[in-house]
PQR file of N, CA, C, O and H, with PARSE charges and radii, in Angstrom:
ATOM      1  N   MET A   1     -56.325  73.633 -16.031 -0.4000 1.5000
ATOM      2  CA  MET A   1     -54.801  73.286 -15.226 -0.0000 2.0000
ATOM      3  C   MET A   1     -54.909  73.882 -13.706  0.5500 1.7000
ATOM      4  O   MET A   1     -54.286  73.503 -12.714 -0.5500 1.4000
ATOM      5  N   GLY A   2     -55.981  75.031 -13.820 -0.4000 1.5000
ATOM      6  CA  GLY A   2     -56.036  75.373 -12.490 -0.0000 2.0000
ATOM      7  C   GLY A   2     -56.545  74.198 -11.668  0.5500 1.7000
ATOM      8  O   GLY A   2     -55.733  73.671 -10.907 -0.5500 1.4000
ATOM      9  H   GLY A   2     -56.487  75.339 -14.626  0.4000 1.0000
ATOM     10  N   LEU A   3     -57.589  73.795 -11.713 -0.4000 1.5000
ATOM     11  CA  LEU A   3     -58.253  72.297 -11.210 -0.0000 2.0000
ATOM     12  C   LEU A   3     -56.815  71.264 -10.739  0.5500 1.7000
ATOM     13  O   LEU A   3     -56.565  70.708  -9.669 -0.5500 1.4000
ATOM     14  H   LEU A   3     -58.249  74.223 -12.331  0.4000 1.0000
ATOM     15  N   GLY A   4     -56.089  71.307 -11.979 -0.4000 1.5000
ATOM     16  CA  GLY A   4     -55.492  70.340 -11.600 -0.0000 2.0000
ATOM     17  C   GLY A   4     -54.469  70.304 -10.742  0.5500 1.7000
ATOM     18  O   GLY A   4     -53.807  69.308 -10.450 -0.5500 1.4000
ATOM     19  H   GLY A   4     -56.292  71.759 -12.848  0.4000 1.0000
ATOM     20  N   ALA A   5     -54.273  71.959 -10.128 -0.4000 1.5000
ATOM     21  CA  ALA A   5     -53.430  72.194  -8.811 -0.0000 2.0000
ATOM     22  C   ALA A   5     -54.169  71.533  -7.864  0.5500 1.7000
ATOM     23  O   ALA A   5     -53.549  70.671  -7.241 -0.5500 1.4000
ATOM     24  H   ALA A   5     -54.810  72.768 -10.365  0.4000 1.0000
ATOM     25  N   PHE A   6     -55.249  71.687  -7.601 -0.4000 1.5000
ATOM     26  CA  PHE A   6     -56.365  71.234  -6.335 -0.0000 2.0000
ATOM     27  C   PHE A   6     -56.176  69.630  -6.162  0.5500 1.7000
ATOM     28  O   PHE A   6     -56.478  69.076  -5.104 -0.5500 1.4000
ATOM     29  H   PHE A   6     -55.753  72.387  -8.108  0.4000 1.0000
ATOM     30  N   ILE A   7     -55.512  68.732  -7.584 -0.4000 1.5000
ATOM     31  CA  ILE A   7     -55.537  67.401  -7.448 -0.0000 2.0000
ATOM     32  C   ILE A   7     -54.210  66.932  -6.991  0.5500 1.7000
ATOM     33  O   ILE A   7     -54.099  66.007  -6.187 -0.5500 1.4000
ATOM     34  H   ILE A   7     -55.267  69.182  -8.443  0.4000 1.0000
ATOM     35  N   TRP A   8     -53.079  67.642  -7.561 -0.4000 1.5000
ATOM     36  CA  TRP A   8     -51.724  67.226  -7.767 -0.0000 2.0000
ATOM     37  C   TRP A   8     -50.964  67.646  -6.546  0.5500 1.7000
ATOM     38  O   TRP A   8     -50.055  66.933  -6.120 -0.5500 1.4000
ATOM     39  H   TRP A   8     -53.170  68.393  -8.214  0.4000 1.0000
ATOM     40  N   ILE A   9     -51.315  68.842  -5.929 -0.4000 1.5000
ATOM     41  CA  ILE A   9     -50.886  69.452  -4.639 -0.0000 2.0000
ATOM     42  C   ILE A   9     -50.663  68.363  -3.542  0.5500 1.7000
ATOM     43  O   ILE A   9     -49.630  67.867  -3.092 -0.5500 1.4000
ATOM     44  H   ILE A   9     -52.054  69.421  -6.275  0.4000 1.0000
ATOM     45  N   PRO A  10     -52.121  68.140  -3.236 -0.5600 1.5000
ATOM     46  CA  PRO A  10     -52.628  67.143  -2.077  0.2800 2.0000
ATOM     47  C   PRO A  10     -51.791  65.765  -2.100  0.5500 1.7000
ATOM     48  O   PRO A  10     -51.173  65.239  -1.175 -0.5500 1.4000
ATOM     49  N   LEU A  11     -51.963  65.314  -3.502 -0.4000 1.5000
ATOM     50  CA  LEU A  11     -51.467  64.396  -3.874 -0.0000 2.0000
ATOM     51  C   LEU A  11     -50.104  64.084  -3.520  0.5500 1.7000
ATOM     52  O   LEU A  11     -49.658  63.165  -2.833 -0.5500 1.4000
ATOM     53  H   LEU A  11     -52.465  65.741  -4.254  0.4000 1.0000
ATOM     54  N   SER A  12     -49.443  65.175  -4.217 -0.4000 1.5000
ATOM     55  CA  SER A  12     -47.603  65.108  -3.820 -0.0000 2.0000
ATOM     56  C   SER A  12     -47.218  64.961  -2.744  0.5500 1.7000
ATOM     57  O   SER A  12     -46.323  64.199  -2.381 -0.5500 1.4000
ATOM     58  H   SER A  12     -49.805  65.921  -4.775  0.4000 1.0000
ATOM     59  N   LEU A  13     -48.164  66.027  -1.793 -0.4000 1.5000
ATOM     60  CA  LEU A  13     -47.520  65.860  -0.300 -0.0000 2.0000
ATOM     61  C   LEU A  13     -47.770  64.413   0.299  0.5500 1.7000
ATOM     62  O   LEU A  13     -46.983  63.740   0.965 -0.5500 1.4000
ATOM     63  H   LEU A  13     -48.892  66.646  -2.088  0.4000 1.0000
ATOM     64  N   ALA A  14     -49.226  64.058  -0.155 -0.4000 1.5000
ATOM     65  CA  ALA A  14     -49.295  62.454   0.426 -0.0000 2.0000
ATOM     66  C   ALA A  14     -48.060  61.459   0.012  0.5500 1.7000
ATOM     67  O   ALA A  14     -47.269  60.937   0.798 -0.5500 1.4000
ATOM     68  H   ALA A  14     -49.865  64.605  -0.696  0.4000 1.0000
ATOM     69  N   LEU A  15     -48.086  61.331  -1.359 -0.4000 1.5000
ATOM     70  CA  LEU A  15     -47.309  60.345  -1.965 -0.0000 2.0000
ATOM     71  C   LEU A  15     -45.526  60.599  -1.886  0.5500 1.7000
ATOM     72  O   LEU A  15     -44.591  59.800  -1.827 -0.5500 1.4000
ATOM     73  H   LEU A  15     -48.729  61.756  -1.998  0.4000 1.0000
ATOM     74  N   GLY A  16     -45.586  61.989  -1.916 -0.4000 1.5000
ATOM     75  CA  GLY A  16     -44.184  62.304  -2.832 -0.0000 2.0000
ATOM     76  C   GLY A  16     -44.290  62.814  -4.158  0.5500 1.7000
ATOM     77  O   GLY A  16     -45.208  62.381  -4.855 -0.5500 1.4000
ATOM     78  H   GLY A  16     -46.345  62.638  -1.964  0.4000 1.0000
ATOM     79  N   ARG A  17     -43.463  63.708  -4.650 -0.4000 1.5000
ATOM     80  CA  ARG A  17     -43.410  64.220  -6.136 -0.0000 2.0000
ATOM     81  C   ARG A  17     -43.192  63.208  -7.022  0.5500 1.7000
ATOM     82  O   ARG A  17     -43.821  63.202  -8.080 -0.5500 1.4000
ATOM     83  H   ARG A  17     -42.717  64.060  -4.084  0.4000 1.0000
ATOM     84  N   ARG A  18     -42.146  62.070  -6.680 -0.4000 1.5000
ATOM     85  CA  ARG A  18     -41.380  61.178  -7.843 -0.0000 2.0000
ATOM     86  C   ARG A  18     -42.684  60.432  -8.183  0.5500 1.7000
ATOM     87  O   ARG A  18     -43.002  60.375  -9.371 -0.5500 1.4000
ATOM     88  H   ARG A  18     -41.635  62.075  -5.820  0.4000 1.0000
ATOM     89  N   PRO A  19     -43.503  59.831  -7.216 -0.5600 1.5000
ATOM     90  CA  PRO A  19     -44.396  59.023  -7.876  0.2800 2.0000
ATOM     91  C   PRO A  19     -45.925  59.732  -8.460  0.5500 1.7000
ATOM     92  O   PRO A  19     -46.769  59.219  -9.195 -0.5500 1.4000
ATOM     93  N   VAL A  20     -45.904  60.940  -7.897 -0.4000 1.5000
ATOM     94  CA  VAL A  20     -46.900  61.822  -8.766 -0.0000 2.0000
ATOM     95  C   VAL A  20     -46.347  62.126 -10.427  0.5500 1.7000
ATOM     96  O   VAL A  20     -47.080  62.316 -11.398 -0.5500 1.4000
ATOM     97  H   VAL A  20     -45.219  61.357  -7.300  0.4000 1.0000
ATOM     98  N   PHE A  21     -45.163  62.110 -10.413 -0.4000 1.5000
ATOM     99  CA  PHE A  21     -44.882  62.686 -11.385 -0.0000 2.0000
ATOM    100  C   PHE A  21     -45.236  61.468 -12.789  0.5500 1.7000
ATOM    101  O   PHE A  21     -45.763  61.510 -13.901 -0.5500 1.4000
ATOM    102  H   PHE A  21     -44.567  61.955  -9.625  0.4000 1.0000
ATOM    103  N   VAL A  22     -44.645  60.563 -12.001 -0.4000 1.5000
ATOM    104  CA  VAL A  22     -45.002  59.592 -13.195 -0.0000 2.0000
ATOM    105  C   VAL A  22     -46.329  59.209 -13.483  0.5500 1.7000
ATOM    106  O   VAL A  22     -46.731  58.803 -14.573 -0.5500 1.4000
ATOM    107  H   VAL A  22     -44.216  60.529 -11.098  0.4000 1.0000
ATOM    108  N   ILE A  23     -47.035  59.367 -12.379 -0.4000 1.5000
ATOM    109  CA  ILE A  23     -48.828  59.053 -12.408 -0.0000 2.0000
ATOM    110  C   ILE A  23     -48.598  60.175 -13.733  0.5500 1.7000
ATOM    111  O   ILE A  23     -48.549  59.713 -14.873 -0.5500 1.4000
ATOM    112  H   ILE A  23     -46.708  59.697 -11.493  0.4000 1.0000
ATOM    113  N   ALA A  24     -48.478  61.494 -13.532 -0.4000 1.5000
ATOM    114  CA  ALA A  24     -48.794  62.665 -14.655 -0.0000 2.0000
ATOM    115  C   ALA A  24     -48.432  62.428 -15.873  0.5500 1.7000
ATOM    116  O   ALA A  24     -49.155  62.525 -16.864 -0.5500 1.4000
ATOM    117  H   ALA A  24     -48.518  61.869 -12.606  0.4000 1.0000
ATOM    118  N   ALA A  25     -46.654  61.926 -15.828 -0.4000 1.5000
ATOM    119  CA  ALA A  25     -45.960  61.603 -17.295 -0.0000 2.0000
ATOM    120  C   ALA A  25     -47.040  60.523 -18.037  0.5500 1.7000
ATOM    121  O   ALA A  25     -47.414  60.475 -19.209 -0.5500 1.4000
ATOM    122  H   ALA A  25     -46.067  61.847 -15.023  0.4000 1.0000
ATOM    123  N   THR A  26     -47.377  59.693 -16.891 -0.4000 1.5000
ATOM    124  CA  THR A  26     -48.291  58.534 -17.755 -0.0000 2.0000
ATOM    125  C   THR A  26     -49.314  59.080 -18.266  0.5500 1.7000
ATOM    126  O   THR A  26     -49.488  58.807 -19.454 -0.5500 1.4000
ATOM    127  H   THR A  26     -47.073  59.733 -15.939  0.4000 1.0000
ATOM    128  N   LEU A  27     -50.029  59.736 -17.804 -0.4000 1.5000
ATOM    129  CA  LEU A  27     -51.459  60.421 -18.059 -0.0000 2.0000
ATOM    130  C   LEU A  27     -51.225  61.149 -19.474  0.5500 1.7000
ATOM    131  O   LEU A  27     -51.831  60.901 -20.516 -0.5500 1.4000
ATOM    132  H   LEU A  27     -49.888  59.958 -16.840  0.4000 1.0000
ATOM    133  N   MET A  28     -50.067  62.238 -19.248 -0.4000 1.5000
ATOM    134  CA  MET A  28     -49.855  62.848 -20.037 -0.0000 2.0000
ATOM    135  C   MET A  28     -49.453  62.303 -21.888  0.5500 1.7000
ATOM    136  O   MET A  28     -49.654  62.854 -22.970 -0.5500 1.4000
ATOM    137  H   MET A  28     -49.575  62.439 -18.401  0.4000 1.0000
ATOM    138  N   PHE A  29     -48.886  61.120 -21.528 -0.4000 1.5000
ATOM    139  CA  PHE A  29     -48.623  60.186 -22.427 -0.0000 2.0000
ATOM    140  C   PHE A  29     -49.894  59.552 -23.660  0.5500 1.7000
ATOM    141  O   PHE A  29     -50.047  59.539 -24.882 -0.5500 1.4000
ATOM    142  H   PHE A  29     -48.723  60.673 -20.649  0.4000 1.0000
ATOM    143  N   LEU A  30     -50.767  58.980 -22.152 -0.4000 1.5000
ATOM    144  CA  LEU A  30     -51.811  58.273 -22.785 -0.0000 2.0000
ATOM    145  C   LEU A  30     -52.882  59.566 -23.450  0.5500 1.7000
ATOM    146  O   LEU A  30     -53.344  59.146 -24.511 -0.5500 1.4000
ATOM    147  H   LEU A  30     -50.642  58.992 -21.160  0.4000 1.0000
ATOM    148  N   SER A  31     -53.230  60.527 -23.238 -0.4000 1.5000
ATOM    149  CA  SER A  31     -54.004  61.497 -23.257 -0.0000 2.0000
ATOM    150  C   SER A  31     -53.508  62.183 -24.721  0.5500 1.7000
ATOM    151  O   SER A  31     -54.288  62.448 -25.636 -0.5500 1.4000
ATOM    152  H   SER A  31     -52.855  60.868 -22.376  0.4000 1.0000
ATOM    153  N   SER A  32     -52.261  62.383 -24.747 -0.4000 1.5000
ATOM    154  CA  SER A  32     -52.032  63.242 -25.893 -0.0000 2.0000
ATOM    155  C   SER A  32     -52.022  61.598 -26.884  0.5500 1.7000
ATOM    156  O   SER A  32     -52.719  61.732 -27.889 -0.5500 1.4000
ATOM    157  H   SER A  32     -51.627  62.168 -24.003  0.4000 1.0000
ATOM    158  N   LEU A  33     -51.580  60.599 -26.804 -0.4000 1.5000
ATOM    159  CA  LEU A  33     -51.910  59.379 -27.608 -0.0000 2.0000
ATOM    160  C   LEU A  33     -53.385  59.316 -27.900  0.5500 1.7000
ATOM    161  O   LEU A  33     -53.607  59.012 -29.072 -0.5500 1.4000
ATOM    162  H   LEU A  33     -51.014  60.490 -25.987  0.4000 1.0000
ATOM    163  N   ALA A  34     -54.288  59.486 -27.279 -0.4000 1.5000
ATOM    164  CA  ALA A  34     -55.967  59.670 -27.501 -0.0000 2.0000
ATOM    165  C   ALA A  34     -56.010  60.775 -28.149  0.5500 1.7000
ATOM    166  O   ALA A  34     -56.945  60.793 -28.949 -0.5500 1.4000
ATOM    167  H   ALA A  34     -54.108  59.733 -26.326  0.4000 1.0000
ATOM    168  N   ALA A  35     -55.371  61.725 -28.134 -0.4000 1.5000
ATOM    169  CA  ALA A  35     -55.643  63.430 -28.913 -0.0000 2.0000
ATOM    170  C   ALA A  35     -55.540  62.561 -30.335  0.5500 1.7000
ATOM    171  O   ALA A  35     -56.543  62.298 -30.998 -0.5500 1.4000
ATOM    172  H   ALA A  35     -54.611  61.711 -27.484  0.4000 1.0000
ATOM    173  N   GLY A  36     -54.257  62.170 -30.697 -0.4000 1.5000
ATOM    174  CA  GLY A  36     -53.923  61.905 -31.968 -0.0000 2.0000
ATOM    175  C   GLY A  36     -54.340  60.950 -32.616  0.5500 1.7000
ATOM    176  O   GLY A  36     -53.863  60.823 -33.743 -0.5500 1.4000
ATOM    177  H   GLY A  36     -53.442  62.383 -30.158  0.4000 1.0000
ATOM    178  N   PHE A  37     -55.400  59.910 -32.135 -0.4000 1.5000
ATOM    179  CA  PHE A  37     -56.041  58.785 -32.792 -0.0000 2.0000
ATOM    180  C   PHE A  37     -57.409  59.487 -32.455  0.5500 1.7000
ATOM    181  O   PHE A  37     -58.187  58.782 -33.098 -0.5500 1.4000
ATOM    182  H   PHE A  37     -55.788  60.014 -31.219  0.4000 1.0000
ATOM    183  N   ALA A  38     -58.155  60.427 -31.851 -0.4000 1.5000
ATOM    184  CA  ALA A  38     -59.378  60.656 -31.616 -0.0000 2.0000
ATOM    185  C   ALA A  38     -60.131  60.824 -32.906  0.5500 1.7000
ATOM    186  O   ALA A  38     -59.711  61.590 -33.774 -0.5500 1.4000
ATOM    187  H   ALA A  38     -57.523  61.000 -31.329  0.4000 1.0000
ATOM    188  N   ARG A  39     -61.329  60.067 -33.064 -0.4000 1.5000
ATOM    189  CA  ARG A  39     -62.029  60.125 -34.315 -0.0000 2.0000
ATOM    190  C   ARG A  39     -62.860  61.106 -34.138  0.5500 1.7000
ATOM    191  O   ARG A  39     -62.856  61.752 -35.186 -0.5500 1.4000
ATOM    192  H   ARG A  39     -61.670  59.445 -32.359  0.4000 1.0000
ATOM    193  N   SER A  40     -63.780  61.708 -33.164 -0.4000 1.5000
ATOM    194  CA  SER A  40     -64.658  62.619 -33.145 -0.0000 2.0000
ATOM    195  C   SER A  40     -64.104  64.019 -32.236  0.5500 1.7000
ATOM    196  O   SER A  40     -63.009  64.078 -31.677 -0.5500 1.4000
ATOM    197  H   SER A  40     -63.783  61.183 -32.313  0.4000 1.0000
ATOM    198  N   TYR A  41     -64.966  64.919 -32.242 -0.4000 1.5000
ATOM    199  CA  TYR A  41     -64.678  66.359 -31.688 -0.0000 2.0000
ATOM    200  C   TYR A  41     -64.507  65.919 -29.809  0.5500 1.7000
ATOM    201  O   TYR A  41     -63.457  66.250 -29.257 -0.5500 1.4000
ATOM    202  H   TYR A  41     -65.856  64.871 -32.696  0.4000 1.0000
ATOM    203  N   TYR A  42     -65.384  65.333 -29.150 -0.4000 1.5000
ATOM    204  CA  TYR A  42     -65.485  65.138 -28.330 -0.0000 2.0000
ATOM    205  C   TYR A  42     -64.511  64.085 -27.616  0.5500 1.7000
ATOM    206  O   TYR A  42     -64.161  64.179 -26.440 -0.5500 1.4000
ATOM    207  H   TYR A  42     -66.237  65.065 -29.598  0.4000 1.0000
ATOM    208  N   GLU A  43     -64.174  63.203 -28.381 -0.4000 1.5000
ATOM    209  CA  GLU A  43     -62.905  62.275 -27.877 -0.0000 2.0000
ATOM    210  C   GLU A  43     -61.528  63.478 -27.674  0.5500 1.7000
ATOM    211  O   GLU A  43     -60.787  63.699 -26.716 -0.5500 1.4000
ATOM    212  H   GLU A  43     -64.458  63.126 -29.337  0.4000 1.0000
ATOM    213  N   LEU A  44     -61.592  63.903 -28.639 -0.4000 1.5000
ATOM    214  CA  LEU A  44     -60.229  64.811 -28.610 -0.0000 2.0000
ATOM    215  C   LEU A  44     -60.331  66.308 -27.707  0.5500 1.7000
ATOM    216  O   LEU A  44     -59.398  67.107 -27.630 -0.5500 1.4000
ATOM    217  H   LEU A  44     -62.194  63.723 -29.417  0.4000 1.0000
ATOM    218  N   LEU A  45     -61.388  66.447 -27.192 -0.4000 1.5000
ATOM    219  CA  LEU A  45     -62.011  67.388 -26.056 -0.0000 2.0000
ATOM    220  C   LEU A  45     -61.853  66.562 -24.863  0.5500 1.7000
ATOM    221  O   LEU A  45     -61.171  67.112 -23.998 -0.5500 1.4000
ATOM    222  H   LEU A  45     -62.146  65.797 -27.254  0.4000 1.0000
ATOM    223  N   ALA A  46     -62.281  65.411 -24.569 -0.4000 1.5000
ATOM    224  CA  ALA A  46     -62.123  64.713 -23.283 -0.0000 2.0000
ATOM    225  C   ALA A  46     -60.007  64.738 -23.308  0.5500 1.7000
ATOM    226  O   ALA A  46     -59.342  65.348 -22.470 -0.5500 1.4000
ATOM    227  H   ALA A  46     -62.835  64.963 -25.272  0.4000 1.0000
ATOM    228  N   SER A  47     -59.616  64.200 -24.075 -0.4000 1.5000
ATOM    229  CA  SER A  47     -57.861  64.013 -24.295 -0.0000 2.0000
ATOM    230  C   SER A  47     -57.531  65.546 -24.050  0.5500 1.7000
ATOM    231  O   SER A  47     -56.739  65.553 -23.107 -0.5500 1.4000
ATOM    232  H   SER A  47     -60.155  63.705 -24.755  0.4000 1.0000
ATOM    233  N   VAL A  48     -57.815  67.074 -24.537 -0.4000 1.5000
ATOM    234  CA  VAL A  48     -57.235  67.823 -24.359 -0.0000 2.0000
ATOM    235  C   VAL A  48     -57.674  68.116 -22.767  0.5500 1.7000
ATOM    236  O   VAL A  48     -56.846  68.739 -22.103 -0.5500 1.4000
ATOM    237  H   VAL A  48     -58.458  67.068 -25.303  0.4000 1.0000
ATOM    238  N   CYS A  49     -58.696  67.783 -22.225 -0.4000 1.5000
ATOM    239  CA  CYS A  49     -58.924  68.137 -20.957 -0.0000 2.0000
ATOM    240  C   CYS A  49     -58.061  67.451 -19.843  0.5500 1.7000
ATOM    241  O   CYS A  49     -57.673  67.906 -18.766 -0.5500 1.4000
ATOM    242  H   CYS A  49     -59.369  67.276 -22.764  0.4000 1.0000
ATOM    243  N   VAL A  50     -57.847  66.039 -20.504 -0.4000 1.5000
ATOM    244  CA  VAL A  50     -56.828  65.366 -19.327 -0.0000 2.0000
ATOM    245  C   VAL A  50     -55.540  65.929 -19.343  0.5500 1.7000
ATOM    246  O   VAL A  50     -54.866  65.971 -18.314 -0.5500 1.4000
ATOM    247  H   VAL A  50     -58.162  65.670 -21.378  0.4000 1.0000
ATOM    248  N   LEU A  51     -55.001  66.511 -20.786 -0.4000 1.5000
ATOM    249  CA  LEU A  51     -53.970  66.722 -20.898 -0.0000 2.0000
ATOM    250  C   LEU A  51     -53.717  68.183 -20.030  0.5500 1.7000
ATOM    251  O   LEU A  51     -52.606  68.342 -19.524 -0.5500 1.4000
ATOM    252  H   LEU A  51     -55.548  66.476 -21.622  0.4000 1.0000
ATOM    253  N   GLY A  52     -54.666  69.149 -19.881 -0.4000 1.5000
ATOM    254  CA  GLY A  52     -54.899  70.409 -19.157 -0.0000 2.0000
ATOM    255  C   GLY A  52     -54.607  69.675 -17.604  0.5500 1.7000
ATOM    256  O   GLY A  52     -53.586  70.014 -17.007 -0.5500 1.4000
ATOM    257  H   GLY A  52     -55.568  69.020 -20.292  0.4000 1.0000
ATOM    258  N   LEU A  53     -55.378  68.837 -17.088 -0.4000 1.5000
ATOM    259  CA  LEU A  53     -55.279  68.516 -15.489 -0.0000 2.0000
ATOM    260  C   LEU A  53     -53.814  67.962 -15.638  0.5500 1.7000
ATOM    261  O   LEU A  53     -53.125  68.366 -14.701 -0.5500 1.4000
ATOM    262  H   LEU A  53     -56.208  68.561 -17.573  0.4000 1.0000
ATOM    263  N   THR A  54     -53.078  67.121 -16.565 -0.4000 1.5000
ATOM    264  CA  THR A  54     -51.779  66.701 -15.962 -0.0000 2.0000
ATOM    265  C   THR A  54     -50.598  68.165 -16.406  0.5500 1.7000
ATOM    266  O   THR A  54     -49.412  68.044 -16.100 -0.5500 1.4000
ATOM    267  H   THR A  54     -53.637  66.793 -17.326  0.4000 1.0000
ATOM    268  N   GLU A  55     -51.025  69.293 -17.027 -0.4000 1.5000
ATOM    269  CA  GLU A  55     -50.167  70.563 -17.210 -0.0000 2.0000
ATOM    270  C   GLU A  55     -50.162  71.113 -15.874  0.5500 1.7000
ATOM    271  O   GLU A  55     -49.057  71.397 -15.411 -0.5500 1.4000
ATOM    272  H   GLU A  55     -51.989  69.391 -17.274  0.4000 1.0000
ATOM    273  N   GLY A  56     -51.389  71.357 -15.031 -0.4000 1.5000
ATOM    274  CA  GLY A  56     -51.486  71.697 -13.276 -0.0000 2.0000
ATOM    275  C   GLY A  56     -50.366  71.003 -12.925  0.5500 1.7000
ATOM    276  O   GLY A  56     -49.670  71.667 -12.157 -0.5500 1.4000
ATOM    277  H   GLY A  56     -52.287  71.126 -15.407  0.4000 1.0000
ATOM    278  N   PHE A  57     -50.014  70.166 -13.126 -0.4000 1.5000
ATOM    279  CA  PHE A  57     -49.322  69.129 -11.938 -0.0000 2.0000
ATOM    280  C   PHE A  57     -47.635  70.129 -12.447  0.5500 1.7000
ATOM    281  O   PHE A  57     -46.889  70.401 -11.507 -0.5500 1.4000
ATOM    282  H   PHE A  57     -50.579  69.626 -13.750  0.4000 1.0000
ATOM    283  N   SER A  58     -47.364  70.409 -13.340 -0.4000 1.5000
ATOM    284  CA  SER A  58     -45.889  70.978 -13.713 -0.0000 2.0000
ATOM    285  C   SER A  58     -45.941  72.012 -13.104  0.5500 1.7000
ATOM    286  O   SER A  58     -45.037  72.261 -12.306 -0.5500 1.4000
ATOM    287  H   SER A  58     -47.970  70.188 -14.104  0.4000 1.0000
ATOM    288  N   LEU A  59     -47.166  73.056 -13.321 -0.4000 1.5000
ATOM    289  CA  LEU A  59     -47.141  74.537 -12.563 -0.0000 2.0000
ATOM    290  C   LEU A  59     -47.088  74.558 -11.513  0.5500 1.7000
ATOM    291  O   LEU A  59     -46.179  75.252 -11.058 -0.5500 1.4000
ATOM    292  H   LEU A  59     -47.900  72.854 -13.969  0.4000 1.0000
ATOM    293  N   SER A  60     -48.034  73.807 -10.476 -0.4000 1.5000
ATOM    294  CA  SER A  60     -48.219  73.586  -9.108 -0.0000 2.0000
ATOM    295  C   SER A  60     -46.984  73.289  -8.415  0.5500 1.7000
ATOM    296  O   SER A  60     -46.658  73.728  -7.312 -0.5500 1.4000
ATOM    297  H   SER A  60     -48.773  73.243 -10.846  0.4000 1.0000
ATOM    298  N   THR A  61     -46.187  72.339  -9.315 -0.4000 1.5000
ATOM    299  CA  THR A  61     -44.917  72.023  -8.624 -0.0000 2.0000
ATOM    300  C   THR A  61     -43.447  73.011  -8.473  0.5500 1.7000
ATOM    301  O   THR A  61     -42.482  72.970  -7.710 -0.5500 1.4000
ATOM    302  H   THR A  61     -46.452  71.983 -10.211  0.4000 1.0000
ATOM    303  N   VAL A  62     -43.818  73.833  -9.543 -0.4000 1.5000
ATOM    304  CA  VAL A  62     -42.919  74.928 -10.131 -0.0000 2.0000
ATOM    305  C   VAL A  62     -43.217  76.107  -8.779  0.5500 1.7000
ATOM    306  O   VAL A  62     -42.292  76.710  -8.236 -0.5500 1.4000
ATOM    307  H   VAL A  62     -44.602  73.866 -10.163  0.4000 1.0000
ATOM    308  N   CYS A  63     -44.359  76.239  -8.475 -0.4000 1.5000
ATOM    309  CA  CYS A  63     -44.831  77.321  -7.550 -0.0000 2.0000
ATOM    310  C   CYS A  63     -44.763  77.224  -5.984  0.5500 1.7000
ATOM    311  O   CYS A  63     -44.463  78.053  -5.125 -0.5500 1.4000
ATOM    312  H   CYS A  63     -45.111  75.750  -8.916  0.4000 1.0000
ATOM    313  N   TRP A  64     -45.118  76.015  -5.930 -0.4000 1.5000
ATOM    314  CA  TRP A  64     -44.923  75.080  -4.584 -0.0000 2.0000
ATOM    315  C   TRP A  64     -43.621  74.890  -3.847  0.5500 1.7000
ATOM    316  O   TRP A  64     -43.316  75.133  -2.680 -0.5500 1.4000
ATOM    317  H   TRP A  64     -45.361  75.341  -6.628  0.4000 1.0000
ATOM    318  N   TYR A  65     -42.913  74.370  -4.893 -0.4000 1.5000
ATOM    319  CA  TYR A  65     -41.811  73.845  -4.156 -0.0000 2.0000
ATOM    320  C   TYR A  65     -40.558  74.275  -4.512  0.5500 1.7000
ATOM    321  O   TYR A  65     -40.366  73.955  -5.685 -0.5500 1.4000
ATOM    322  H   TYR A  65     -43.160  74.172  -5.842  0.4000 1.0000
ATOM    323  N   PRO A  66     -39.699  74.801  -4.085 -0.5600 1.5000
ATOM    324  CA  PRO A  66     -38.392  75.829  -4.203  0.2800 2.0000
ATOM    325  C   PRO A  66     -37.685  74.730  -5.181  0.5500 1.7000
ATOM    326  O   PRO A  66     -36.567  74.947  -5.647 -0.5500 1.4000
TER
END
């Protein structure tokens, strides 16, 4: 989640919050779908790591934007 802040904050300053929110929500949906259909531990681990990156967006926008 901490690495997600380093990705999402500059991206949201460059593109705006709304497009970045759509990207993060889409990634969250796809990675949770992949976690649901994971057949091995490594697939589950990769999808949960992507979930953590997208959760970093919500925490970073709450902290940086009033």
